[in-house]
Every structure is written in structure tokens, then in C-alpha cells.
Backbone as CSV, one residue per row, in Angstrom:
resi,resn,N_x,N_y,N_z,CA_x,CA_y,CA_z,C_x,C_y,C_z
1,UNK,-17.959,-6.185,9.408,-17.972,-5.489,8.547,-17.032,-4.397,8.153
2,UNK,-16.374,-4.293,6.616,-15.657,-2.940,6.642,-16.351,-1.656,6.310
3,UNK,-16.470,-0.362,6.877,-16.689,1.008,6.945,-15.825,1.290,6.297
4,UNK,-16.405,1.898,4.798,-15.277,2.600,3.935,-16.156,4.043,3.926
5,UNK,-15.494,5.134,4.446,-16.087,6.484,4.009,-15.345,7.403,2.976
6,UNK,-16.033,7.380,1.600,-14.807,8.009,0.982,-15.056,9.484,-0.030
7,UNK,-14.738,10.036,-0.209,-14.410,11.115,-0.647,-13.992,12.487,0.383
8,UNK,-13.106,11.960,1.142,-12.820,12.997,2.295,-11.713,14.120,1.700
9,UNK,-11.878,15.003,2.106,-11.156,15.960,2.007,-10.419,17.060,2.845
10,UNK,-11.241,17.157,3.646,-11.222,18.569,4.648,-10.384,18.162,6.239
11,UNK,-9.111,18.789,6.619,-8.081,18.211,7.464,-9.408,17.617,8.787
12,UNK,-9.494,18.793,9.122,-10.763,19.237,10.554,-11.493,17.754,10.190
13,UNK,-12.471,17.515,8.967,-13.724,16.409,9.163,-13.129,14.853,8.843
14,UNK,-11.437,15.075,8.549,-10.784,13.696,8.419,-10.473,13.438,10.057
15,UNK,-10.378,14.467,10.254,-9.316,13.899,11.769,-11.090,13.961,12.882
16,UNK,-12.034,14.424,12.541,-13.033,13.688,13.159,-13.849,12.531,12.968
17,UNK,-13.714,12.358,11.923,-14.040,10.419,11.240,-12.781,9.934,11.647
18,UNK,-11.411,10.214,11.930,-10.825,9.158,12.259,-10.688,9.175,14.145
19,UNK,-10.638,9.963,14.750,-11.231,9.914,16.114,-11.671,9.326,16.565
20,UNK,-12.934,8.941,15.943,-14.501,8.549,16.097,-13.981,6.706,16.035
21,UNK,-13.083,6.798,15.281,-12.883,5.153,15.026,-13.912,4.367,14.634
22,UNK,-14.473,4.487,13.243,-15.897,3.790,13.278,-15.613,3.199,11.626
23,UNK,-14.945,4.003,10.946,-14.540,3.402,9.555,-13.372,3.355,9.472
24,UNK,-13.205,1.718,8.586,-12.147,0.829,8.761,-10.995,1.313,7.680
25,UNK,-11.799,1.789,6.595,-11.099,2.404,4.986,-11.712,4.213,5.284
26,UNK,-10.989,4.883,5.181,-11.364,6.074,4.035,-10.738,6.493,3.169
27,UNK,-10.922,7.068,2.226,-10.910,7.448,0.479,-10.769,8.623,0.297
28,UNK,-9.872,8.480,-0.425,-9.301,10.179,-1.253,-9.460,9.763,-2.460
29,UNK,-10.306,10.996,-3.233,-10.297,11.035,-4.635,-9.494,11.750,-5.357
30,UNK,-8.162,11.633,-6.132,-7.580,11.743,-7.067,-7.809,11.763,-8.688
31,UNK,-9.203,12.407,-9.070,-9.936,12.193,-10.285,-10.087,13.615,-10.085
32,UNK,-9.656,14.706,-10.784,-9.768,16.133,-10.907,-10.608,16.813,-11.579
33,UNK,-11.418,15.733,-12.013,-12.865,16.364,-12.314,-14.097,16.006,-11.126
34,UNK,-13.600,15.600,-10.533,-14.505,15.538,-9.377,-14.542,16.160,-8.011
35,UNK,-15.746,16.973,-7.562,-15.915,17.563,-6.192,-15.244,17.620,-5.527
36,UNK,-14.689,16.214,-5.376,-14.023,15.865,-3.991,-13.037,15.382,-4.010
37,UNK,-11.913,16.061,-5.055,-10.921,15.830,-5.752,-10.099,16.315,-4.770
38,UNK,-9.026,15.587,-4.722,-7.979,15.992,-3.710,-6.408,16.350,-4.201
39,UNK,-6.788,17.660,-4.350,-5.016,18.506,-5.219,-3.679,18.194,-4.598
40,UNK,-4.111,18.514,-2.788,-2.917,18.130,-2.189,-3.206,17.500,-0.662
41,UNK,-1.428,16.609,-0.175,-2.129,16.408,0.747,-3.214,16.941,2.495
42,UNK,-4.012,16.861,2.685,-4.720,17.609,3.534,-3.452,18.059,5.021
43,UNK,-3.425,18.685,5.609,-2.722,19.026,7.014,-3.043,17.420,7.866
44,UNK,-3.965,17.157,7.908,-4.399,15.802,8.385,-4.737,14.857,7.272
45,UNK,-3.933,13.797,8.061,-4.777,12.353,7.383,-4.801,11.203,8.182
46,UNK,-5.547,10.277,8.241,-5.953,9.585,9.231,-5.026,8.861,9.887
47,UNK,-5.427,8.025,11.055,-4.184,7.327,11.639,-4.758,5.876,12.183
48,UNK,-6.061,6.067,12.405,-6.677,4.686,12.486,-7.308,4.009,11.365
49,UNK,-8.167,4.761,10.359,-8.353,4.240,9.339,-7.200,3.821,8.249
50,UNK,-7.729,2.901,8.095,-6.308,2.267,6.576,-7.092,3.496,4.921
51,UNK,-5.940,4.440,4.354,-5.999,5.154,3.321,-6.537,4.472,1.812
52,UNK,-7.041,5.050,1.473,-7.551,4.336,0.092,-7.329,5.466,-1.076
53,UNK,-6.613,5.455,-2.306,-6.672,6.446,-2.611,-7.653,5.745,-4.380
54,UNK,-7.981,7.193,-4.419,-9.553,6.533,-5.444,-8.624,6.975,-7.309
55,UNK,-8.246,6.354,-7.876,-7.962,6.744,-9.386,-8.910,6.504,-10.419
56,UNK,-9.161,7.118,-11.844,-9.652,7.237,-12.646,-8.580,7.362,-14.108
57,UNK,-8.302,6.218,-14.597,-7.176,6.245,-15.652,-6.344,6.898,-15.454
58,UNK,-5.766,7.025,-14.535,-4.364,7.224,-13.940,-3.694,7.152,-14.335
59,UNK,-1.908,7.119,-14.705,-0.593,6.512,-15.311,-0.375,5.555,-13.882
60,UNK,0.817,4.513,-14.056,1.486,3.975,-12.936,1.646,4.993,-12.188
61,UNK,2.829,5.726,-12.781,3.630,7.054,-12.384,2.654,7.261,-10.836
62,UNK,1.330,7.919,-12.011,0.637,8.821,-11.218,-0.095,8.362,-10.032
63,UNK,0.011,7.369,-9.655,-0.412,5.911,-8.698,0.625,5.892,-8.084
64,UNK,1.491,5.211,-8.224,3.008,5.459,-7.521,3.058,7.207,-6.551
65,UNK,3.107,8.011,-7.360,3.233,9.475,-6.543,2.681,9.274,-5.362
66,UNK,1.260,9.147,-5.646,0.325,9.710,-4.587,0.478,8.452,-3.586
67,UNK,0.251,7.468,-4.122,0.796,6.149,-2.706,1.776,6.612,-1.871
68,UNK,2.860,6.981,-2.317,4.145,7.593,-1.487,3.562,8.859,-0.612
69,UNK,3.615,9.699,-1.622,3.058,11.157,-0.485,1.642,11.064,0.188
70,UNK,1.253,10.181,-0.090,-0.547,10.004,1.476,0.179,8.658,2.360
71,UNK,1.032,8.009,1.709,0.633,6.095,2.373,-0.363,5.559,2.479
72,UNK,-0.243,5.601,0.875,-1.764,4.677,0.816,-1.819,3.116,1.365
73,UNK,-2.774,3.113,1.731,-2.897,0.848,2.221,-3.408,0.764,1.048
74,UNK,-4.469,0.974,0.579,-5.465,0.511,-0.730,-5.273,1.379,-2.456
75,UNK,-5.543,0.893,-3.132,-5.565,1.434,-4.617,-6.740,1.462,-4.790
76,UNK,-7.373,1.984,-5.190,-9.000,2.244,-6.051,-8.826,2.346,-7.382
77,UNK,-9.281,1.840,-8.100,-9.061,2.154,-9.725,-10.854,2.026,-10.099
78,UNK,-11.466,3.601,-10.208,-12.555,3.361,-10.674,-12.827,3.858,-12.395
79,UNK,-11.534,3.272,-12.841,-12.006,4.129,-14.672,-12.429,3.052,-15.158
80,UNK,-11.643,2.817,-16.401,-11.881,1.543,-17.367,-10.440,0.657,-17.366
81,UNK,-9.333,0.723,-16.663,-8.348,0.145,-15.900,-8.257,-1.004,-16.737
82,UNK,-7.885,-1.521,-17.305,-7.788,-3.310,-18.206,-7.131,-4.175,-17.234
83,UNK,-7.824,-5.667,-17.604,-6.801,-6.291,-16.840,-5.346,-6.522,-16.407
84,UNK,-4.652,-6.170,-17.631,-3.268,-6.319,-18.087,-2.679,-5.110,-17.428
85,UNK,-3.672,-3.842,-17.166,-3.162,-2.727,-16.488,-3.300,-2.713,-14.745
86,UNK,-3.735,-3.405,-14.465,-3.763,-3.806,-13.008,-2.732,-5.139,-12.900
87,UNK,-2.384,-5.895,-13.719,-1.114,-6.666,-13.634,-0.528,-5.974,-13.411
88,UNK,0.144,-4.799,-14.092,1.352,-4.238,-14.322,1.378,-3.849,-13.169
89,UNK,0.580,-2.585,-12.843,0.853,-2.235,-11.279,0.960,-2.951,-10.141
90,UNK,-0.137,-4.286,-10.160,0.509,-5.115,-8.637,1.785,-5.587,-9.211
91,UNK,2.298,-5.493,-9.816,3.643,-6.437,-10.079,4.696,-4.716,-9.782
92,UNK,4.176,-3.917,-9.014,5.387,-2.627,-8.636,4.666,-2.303,-7.408
93,UNK,3.308,-2.777,-6.677,3.141,-2.285,-5.162,4.071,-3.426,-4.752
94,UNK,4.283,-3.301,-3.114,4.282,-4.329,-2.145,3.571,-5.051,-1.870
95,UNK,3.725,-5.416,-1.535,2.669,-6.894,-0.916,2.051,-6.249,-0.321
96,UNK,2.029,-5.461,0.805,1.239,-5.337,1.773,0.014,-3.785,1.099
97,UNK,-0.317,-3.748,0.176,-0.624,-2.597,-0.800,-1.341,-3.633,-1.357
98,UNK,-2.957,-3.179,-1.067,-4.141,-3.700,-1.750,-5.136,-2.832,-2.825
99,UNK,-5.498,-3.843,-3.471,-6.110,-3.520,-5.086,-7.775,-3.767,-4.680
100,UNK,-8.237,-2.344,-5.683,-9.736,-2.563,-5.365,-9.916,-2.221,-7.128
101,UNK,-10.884,-2.977,-7.798,-11.236,-2.480,-8.985,-12.871,-2.271,-8.887
102,UNK,-13.182,-0.953,-8.862,-15.312,-0.832,-9.218,-15.257,-1.578,-10.845
103,UNK,-16.543,-1.998,-10.525,-17.028,-1.664,-11.667,-18.825,-1.951,-11.208
104,UNK,-19.320,-1.186,-11.873,-20.651,-0.939,-12.377,-21.851,-2.252,-12.765
105,UNK,-22.649,-2.386,-12.197,-23.373,-3.154,-12.076,-24.929,-2.395,-12.710
106,UNK,-25.482,-3.284,-13.485,-26.678,-2.814,-14.284,-27.625,-4.033,-15.104
107,UNK,-26.740,-5.625,-14.648,-27.979,-6.607,-15.134,-26.858,-7.756,-14.506
108,UNK,-27.377,-8.848,-14.794,-27.159,-9.817,-14.063,-25.513,-10.185,-14.827
109,UNK,-25.707,-9.814,-15.968,-24.252,-10.237,-17.098,-22.851,-9.382,-16.572
110,UNK,-23.084,-8.134,-15.852,-22.248,-7.012,-15.647,-21.096,-7.861,-14.560
111,UNK,-21.338,-9.575,-14.465,-20.344,-9.832,-13.413,-19.423,-10.862,-13.901
112,UNK,-19.725,-10.704,-15.212,-19.150,-11.322,-16.613,-17.611,-10.736,-16.312
113,UNK,-17.717,-9.648,-16.740,-16.290,-8.660,-16.391,-15.277,-9.134,-15.149
114,UNK,-15.755,-9.773,-14.128,-14.967,-9.580,-13.142,-14.078,-10.927,-13.393
115,UNK,-14.862,-11.362,-13.697,-13.766,-12.661,-14.147,-12.067,-12.132,-14.509
116,UNK,-11.732,-11.641,-15.488,-11.077,-11.480,-16.091,-9.845,-10.488,-14.922
117,UNK,-10.648,-9.843,-14.397,-9.794,-9.098,-12.821,-9.424,-9.821,-12.079
118,UNK,-10.311,-10.924,-11.072,-10.613,-11.604,-10.178,-8.628,-12.297,-9.397
119,UNK,-7.442,-12.155,-10.607,-6.128,-12.834,-10.454,-5.354,-11.787,-9.650
120,UNK,-5.869,-10.559,-10.098,-4.812,-9.766,-9.513,-5.361,-8.460,-9.053
121,UNK,-6.815,-8.659,-8.631,-7.067,-7.776,-7.413,-7.842,-8.208,-5.929
122,UNK,-7.745,-7.180,-4.982,-8.214,-8.023,-3.702,-9.480,-7.710,-3.171
123,UNK,-10.083,-6.612,-3.997,-11.133,-6.349,-3.922,-12.100,-5.603,-4.855
124,UNK,-13.536,-6.426,-5.017,-14.258,-5.421,-6.317,-15.211,-4.838,-5.313
125,UNK,-15.247,-3.351,-6.348,-16.473,-2.689,-5.635,-17.462,-2.348,-6.526
126,UNK,-18.479,-2.684,-6.164,-20.218,-2.733,-7.109,-20.638,-1.576,-7.172
127,UNK,-20.736,-1.276,-8.166,-21.430,0.243,-7.924,-22.777,0.525,-9.042
128,UNK,-23.637,1.254,-8.951,-24.042,1.863,-10.016,-24.152,1.476,-11.179
129,UNK,-24.920,1.830,-12.376,-24.390,1.877,-13.592,-24.499,3.662,-13.849
130,UNK,-23.882,3.798,-14.687,-23.867,5.516,-14.899,-22.990,5.842,-15.753
131,UNK,-22.982,6.976,-16.371,-22.092,8.034,-17.558,-21.542,8.913,-17.077
132,UNK,-21.307,8.999,-15.440,-20.089,9.356,-15.025,-19.240,8.632,-13.999
133,UNK,-17.860,8.852,-13.816,-16.980,8.365,-12.526,-17.229,8.870,-11.309
134,UNK,-17.029,8.478,-10.336,-17.278,8.992,-8.987,-18.917,8.468,-8.086
135,UNK,-19.990,7.960,-9.028,-21.020,7.351,-8.437,-22.166,8.452,-9.067
136,UNK,-22.897,7.700,-8.629,-24.546,8.526,-9.316,-25.092,8.946,-8.279
137,UNK,-24.959,8.631,-7.164,-25.997,8.514,-5.611,-27.146,7.693,-5.967
138,UNK,-27.188,7.028,-6.681,-28.229,5.955,-7.082,-27.754,4.263,-6.730
139,UNK,-29.448,3.776,-6.101,-29.036,2.553,-6.030,-29.087,1.544,-7.160
140,UNK,-28.630,0.479,-7.138,-29.095,-0.361,-8.078,-29.683,-1.778,-7.273
141,UNK,-30.384,-2.194,-8.067,-30.920,-3.820,-7.627,-30.300,-4.781,-7.024
142,UNK,-29.510,-5.265,-5.614,-28.564,-5.749,-5.082,-28.652,-7.214,-5.265
143,UNK,-30.201,-7.505,-5.343,-30.434,-9.096,-6.473,-29.856,-9.948,-6.963
144,UNK,-30.126,-8.568,-7.906,-28.452,-8.739,-9.277,-27.292,-9.422,-8.812
145,UNK,-26.996,-9.669,-7.683,-25.697,-9.260,-6.956,-25.753,-11.373,-6.547
146,UNK,-26.644,-11.795,-6.542,-27.048,-13.314,-6.405,-26.410,-13.884,-7.582
147,UNK,-26.056,-12.988,-9.026,-25.417,-13.841,-10.038,-24.050,-13.649,-9.892
148,UNK,-23.298,-13.360,-8.870,-21.678,-12.867,-8.396,-21.400,-14.256,-7.886
149,UNK,-20.723,-15.064,-9.108,-20.439,-16.204,-8.130,-18.733,-16.083,-8.049
150,UNK,-18.178,-15.373,-8.090,-16.606,-14.573,-7.850,-16.398,-15.478,-6.278
151,UNK,-14.675,-15.641,-6.355,-14.751,-15.719,-5.285,-13.875,-14.506,-4.613
152,UNK,-13.928,-13.738,-4.806,-13.275,-12.440,-4.341,-14.206,-11.459,-3.723
153,UNK,-13.792,-10.989,-2.764,-15.081,-9.937,-1.895,-14.954,-9.182,-2.081
154,UNK,-16.326,-8.827,-1.899,-16.854,-7.373,-2.471,-16.781,-6.500,-1.272
155,UNK,-17.308,-4.707,-1.887,-18.143,-3.952,-1.250,-18.968,-3.578,-1.569
156,UNK,-20.029,-3.134,-1.084,-21.619,-2.188,-2.134,-21.142,-0.841,-1.911
157,UNK,-21.382,0.009,-3.401,-21.708,1.115,-2.524,-22.788,1.423,-4.317
158,UNK,-22.719,2.805,-3.996,-23.775,3.582,-5.116,-25.089,4.200,-4.237
159,UNK,-25.373,5.180,-3.205,-26.623,5.837,-3.176,-26.828,4.892,-1.716
160,UNK,-26.058,4.349,-1.755,-26.588,4.025,0.373,-26.657,5.581,1.009
161,UNK,-27.871,5.796,1.746,-27.903,6.690,2.708,-28.531,5.875,3.941
162,UNK,-28.983,7.228,5.263,-29.328,6.939,6.389,-30.046,6.107,6.651
163,UNK,-31.147,6.027,5.526,-32.549,4.888,5.615,-32.306,3.350,5.459
164,UNK,-30.847,3.140,5.006,-31.071,1.748,4.647,-30.327,1.011,5.794
165,UNK,-30.667,1.220,6.474,-29.741,0.576,7.927,-30.189,-0.960,7.526
166,UNK,-31.543,-1.018,7.880,-31.741,-2.257,7.954,-32.099,-2.890,6.804
167,UNK,-31.509,-2.079,5.552,-31.240,-3.380,4.296,-30.194,-3.900,4.470
168,UNK,-28.826,-2.990,4.967,-27.588,-3.438,4.662,-28.030,-4.716,5.597
169,UNK,-28.162,-4.546,6.993,-28.518,-5.956,7.657,-28.707,-7.127,7.550
170,UNK,-30.011,-6.864,6.189,-30.564,-8.030,5.864,-29.841,-8.562,5.014
171,UNK,-28.983,-7.880,3.774,-28.307,-8.156,2.663,-27.608,-9.644,3.153
172,UNK,-26.879,-10.190,2.241,-26.365,-11.803,2.975,-25.722,-11.689,1.084
173,UNK,-24.690,-12.519,0.833,-23.418,-12.795,0.226,-22.187,-13.269,0.676
174,UNK,-21.865,-14.981,0.224,-20.879,-14.940,1.197,-19.584,-14.205,0.825
175,UNK,-19.508,-13.220,-0.206,-18.263,-12.604,-0.322,-18.622,-10.834,0.202
176,UNK,-19.622,-10.741,0.086,-19.648,-8.954,0.961,-19.363,-8.809,2.019
177,UNK,-18.565,-8.400,2.607,-17.326,-7.611,3.469,-17.939,-6.546,3.991
178,UNK,-18.627,-5.267,2.852,-18.457,-4.677,3.379,-19.467,-3.540,2.708
179,UNK,-19.145,-1.719,2.950,-20.067,-0.703,2.040,-19.470,0.298,2.528
180,UNK,-19.396,1.309,0.987,-19.061,2.198,1.046,-20.180,3.441,1.212
181,UNK,-19.547,4.654,1.928,-20.395,5.492,1.935,-19.837,7.146,1.542
182,UNK,-20.920,7.540,0.476,-20.332,8.876,0.335,-21.203,10.003,0.345
183,UNK,-21.752,10.426,-0.984,-22.730,11.803,-0.649,-24.102,11.769,-0.271
184,UNK,-24.465,10.433,0.144,-25.935,10.709,0.837,-25.755,10.741,2.715
185,UNK,-23.991,10.682,2.282,-23.675,11.395,4.384,-22.859,12.317,3.740
186,UNK,-23.159,13.342,3.599,-22.653,14.817,3.791,-23.443,16.083,4.088
187,UNK,-22.891,17.329,4.342,-23.574,18.101,4.249,-23.420,19.140,3.700
188,UNK,-22.505,19.238,2.661,-21.373,19.747,1.208,-20.475,18.598,1.174
189,UNK,-20.116,18.755,-0.868,-19.336,17.890,-1.282,-18.228,17.572,-0.248
190,UNK,-17.870,16.343,-0.077,-16.553,16.152,0.688,-16.228,16.787,1.998
191,UNK,-17.265,16.892,2.725,-17.192,16.961,4.003,-18.834,16.264,4.812
192,UNK,-18.249,15.284,5.064,-19.258,14.219,5.624,-19.972,14.661,7.221
193,UNK,-21.210,14.513,7.286,-21.944,14.216,8.373,-21.720,13.268,9.589
194,UNK,-20.269,13.766,10.304,-19.925,11.940,11.253,-20.904,11.388,12.049
195,UNK,-22.050,12.700,12.563,-22.807,12.291,13.537,-23.746,11.337,12.591
196,UNK,-24.385,11.543,11.358,-25.351,10.641,10.419,-24.011,9.361,10.487
197,UNK,-23.251,8.739,10.582,-22.128,8.158,9.708,-22.322,7.011,10.912
198,UNK,-22.178,7.893,12.591,-22.065,7.374,13.430,-23.707,6.400,13.578
199,UNK,-24.304,7.139,13.983,-26.096,6.337,14.234,-26.151,5.331,13.069
200,UNK,-25.722,5.622,11.954,-25.937,4.843,11.015,-25.028,3.242,11.043
201,UNK,-24.366,3.753,11.638,-22.624,2.532,12.354,-23.682,1.620,13.325
202,UNK,-23.868,2.078,14.314,-24.667,1.726,15.205,-26.110,0.657,14.725
203,UNK,-26.918,1.332,14.028,-27.823,0.877,13.594,-27.651,-0.567,12.522
204,UNK,-25.935,-0.687,11.986,-25.861,-1.749,10.953,-25.279,-2.696,11.816
205,UNK,-24.898,-2.300,13.248,-24.152,-3.405,14.073,-25.133,-3.799,14.884
206,UNK,-26.067,-3.094,15.550,-26.710,-3.359,16.827,-27.864,-2.935,16.486
207,UNK,-28.515,-3.603,15.848,-29.686,-3.509,15.681,-30.424,-3.447,16.811
């Protein structure tokens, strides 16, 4: 299972999580209105974890600039980016840079939008429906995911907390490949509780 820890910002916190080698992916948010916004490269960037850049309705030029500055491995589109935009971006990316599209889930029909994105992205990130970008810290009904019949792998996010280890272990779907942790594992915005993440990881991998 892929463990993505998103909303990283502080060099010492990044180093601690990276050296623990428990998160396969580490996310950096480049949305200025987020409290976890990263305005310039921290003095330490992950060496073990793959680097994910999170963008909300950014221009392709802006995405490509961050891709170079942070040496990103994955691009996560978290806004209203269209399938056509994703296709244009894809045409400018190296083949080894992967593309994630976040989609909000509120009902079984939420997955209809996934069909148009599937040919041009590598992964979906399914999150709770809310009126803002960057997540609500609330969970959605995971049984709705039984209505997703696509072939594109996905990660789950949305209010996953330290008490959800058993629920994560029990969840089954043929395209489910990982989870995205953020605010429920923080001591302050963008400062992750590494011990809580380590304990949670042990609980979901070694019940």
C-alpha cells in the first residue's frame, strides 16, 4: 500500500519523515491560499520518498517551473482542471512523471467524471466533497467506491485519522492502492506528528 503524506513544509519535519522511510510519497502544496502552502523550496527535500506537487488550477508554465525547482516525481491536480488540460500537460511531461487527478465524492454518480480523465492520468485521489480546495478533514462514505468500476488505480483521502487503522485494513477494492494522510496527523498546520504516522503505519501493515 502506498502511503502519501501531504502538506509538508518544514525542513526538519520533512527530514524526520523522510529518514523514517515510511511514506512512499510526500506532498507539497503550491496553492497560495492553503495554510500548508510552500512558497520556496525548503532547505531539505525528501531523498527516499517520491515528491508530489499539489496544484489548484495553476497554469502549465507554473507547474513546469515547480517541477524543475523541486524535481517532482508526480503532479497532483486538485482543482477544476479539465481532461483537455490534463492532456496538454501530459504532452509536456517526461514519461516518468506521473499525473494524479483529485475528484470529490458525494454520491455513486461522482465517478462518472472519472471516465474522461482516465486516458490521460495515472492515478485518482478520491476525497470528500467540500466547498474548498485542499480537503475538509471529513470522511466520505467509502461504500460509494463500490460504484467505481474504472481501471485507473486510486488513493483514498479525506479525514483519515489515527483511529482509522482497522477501517483502512478492512477496505477492499481492486483499484485501491493507497491512502493520503494530512491534517489529522498534525500538531499544527503543515507540521506532521511523525510518531503518530509511524504507529498508524504499523497498525495497517502488521495488525
